C-alpha positions in Angstrom: -17.3 -182.9 46.0 -13.6 -182.7 46.4 -12.3 -180.5 49.2 -8.9 -180.0 47.4 -10.4 -177.7 44.7 -13.0 -175.5 46.3 -15.7 -174.2 43.9 -15.4 -170.7 45.3 -14.5 -167.9 42.9 -10.8 -167.0 42.8 -11.4 -163.2 43.2 -10.0 -161.7 46.3 -8.8 -158.4 47.7 -5.9 -157.0 45.7 -3.7 -156.5 48.8 -3.0 -159.0 51.6 -4.2 -157.7 55.0 -5.3 -158.9 58.4 -7.2 -157.8 61.5 -6.3 -159.8 64.6 -7.1 -159.5 68.3 -4.4 -158.9 71.0 -3.8 -161.7 73.5 -3.2 -159.1 76.3 -5.6 -156.3 75.9 -8.2 -157.7 73.4 -7.8 -154.7 71.1 -7.8 -155.3 67.3 -4.8 -154.5 65.1 -5.3 -154.1 61.4 -2.4 -154.2 59.0 -2.0 -154.2 55.2 0.9 -156.4 54.1 0.9 -155.7 50.3 0.3 -157.5 47.1 0.6 -161.3 46.9 4.3 -162.2 46.9 5.2 -159.7 49.6 7.3 -161.0 52.5 4.9 -162.2 55.2 5.3 -161.1 58.8 6.1 -163.5 61.6 4.9 -161.1 64.3 3.0 -157.9 64.9 2.7 -155.3 67.5 -0.6 -154.5 69.1 -1.8 -151.1 68.0 -3.4 -150.5 71.5 -1.0 -151.8 74.1 2.2 -152.1 72.1 2.9 -155.7 73.1 4.5 -157.9 70.4 2.3 -160.8 69.3 3.2 -164.0 67.4 1.7 -164.2 63.9 3.0 -167.2 61.8 1.8 -166.2 58.4 4.7 -167.9 56.5 3.9 -171.2 58.3 0.2 -171.1 57.2 0.6 -170.0 53.6 1.4 -172.7 51.1 3.6 -172.5 47.9 0.5 -171.4 45.9 -0.2 -168.5 48.3 -3.3 -170.2 50.0 -3.9 -169.6 53.7 -4.7 -172.7 55.6 -5.2 -172.4 59.3 -5.0 -169.4 61.5 -1.6 -167.7 61.8 -2.7 -166.0 65.0 -4.0 -168.9 67.2 -3.0 -171.9 65.0 -6.6 -173.2 64.8 -6.8 -175.6 61.8 -10.0 -174.3 60.0 -10.9 -170.9 58.7 -14.4 -169.9 57.4 -15.0 -168.2 54.1 -17.4 -165.3 54.2 -18.5 -162.4 51.9 -16.8 -159.2 53.0 -19.9 -157.1 53.5 -21.0 -154.8 56.3 -23.9 -156.6 58.0 -25.3 -153.5 59.7 -25.4 -151.7 56.4 -27.2 -154.6 54.9 -29.9 -154.6 57.6 -30.4 -150.8 57.2 -30.8 -151.2 53.4 -33.4 -154.0 53.8 -35.3 -151.8 56.3 -35.2 -148.7 54.1 -36.3 -150.7 51.1 -39.1 -152.4 53.0 -40.3 -149.0 54.3 -40.1 -147.4 50.9 -42.1 -150.2 49.3 -44.6 -150.2 52.2 -45.3 -146.4 51.9 -45.0 -146.1 48.1 -48.6 -146.8 47.3 -47.8 -149.5 44.8 -50.1 -152.4 44.2 -49.0 -155.8 45.5 -47.9 -157.2 42.1 -45.7 -154.1 41.5 -44.2 -154.5 45.0 -43.4 -158.2 44.3 -41.8 -157.3 41.0 -39.7 -154.6 42.7 -38.6 -157.1 45.3 -37.7 -159.7 42.7 -35.6 -157.1 40.8 -33.8 -156.1 44.0 -33.1 -159.7 44.8 -31.6 -160.3 41.4 -29.5 -157.2 41.8 -28.3 -158.5 45.2 -27.4 -161.9 43.7 -25.4 -160.2 40.8 -23.6 -158.0 43.3 -22.7 -160.9 45.6 -21.4 -163.0 42.7 -19.5 -160.4 40.7 -18.5 -157.5 43.0 -18.3 -158.5 46.7 -15.0 -160.0 47.7 -14.4 -162.6 50.4 -12.4 -162.9 53.6 -11.2 -165.7 55.8 -12.1 -165.7 59.5 -10.8 -167.9 62.2 -13.5 -169.7 64.2 -11.5 -169.6 67.4 -9.9 -166.1 67.7 -12.1 -164.4 65.0 -9.0 -163.0 63.2 -9.8 -161.8 59.7 -7.6 -162.3 56.6 -8.2 -160.6 53.3 -6.5 -161.2 49.9 -5.5 -164.8 50.7 -7.0 -167.6 48.6 -8.5 -170.2 50.9 -6.5 -173.4 51.6 -7.9 -176.9 51.5 -9.2 -176.8 55.1 -11.1 -173.6 54.7 -14.8 -174.0 54.6 -17.9 -171.8 54.0 -19.3 -170.4 57.2 -20.8 -173.0 59.6 -23.0 -171.5 62.4 -22.6 -174.6 64.7 -18.8 -174.4 64.5 -18.9 -170.6 65.1 -21.1 -171.0 68.2 -18.9 -173.8 69.5 -16.0 -171.3 69.6 -18.1 -168.3 70.9 -16.2 -166.8 73.9 -19.5 -165.8 75.5 -22.1 -168.6 74.9 -25.7 -167.9 75.8 -25.7 -170.9 78.1 -23.2 -169.4 80.4 -25.4 -166.3 80.9 -28.3 -168.4 82.1 
């Protein structure tokens, strides 16, 4: 499998945007840049403390508009994730489970219902849900940018290696 041409769908958010943490106060600043082709910022101001922050978007976007590496902290690899609300997903699973449990349906009907819901989930994830790029180190989020050659699907081991509060430190 070649890493130069990822087999990830080309659909993205229509507008370029980012959400990045502040180096000083830790607060998050979200900003919409505009459609692809819009002039990319080289800095931003924290929405919480007002301190200017470096953000080298032009230095990390190639001629094809692909984002490769984090413009916020300059880490070399971004992960590619589906842009879904995880808490909402857990709530939907619990509500569906509860509804099926108390519906009075027979086991084969419940299984058929779960299979249909799983198929709907797959279709929605493939056709509707967009993706975002997240920096493993600073956790900055970038929407609307196609992934560059060094962007990879989410890897839990890499994510945990850059976790600012590892479980081992708490023990």
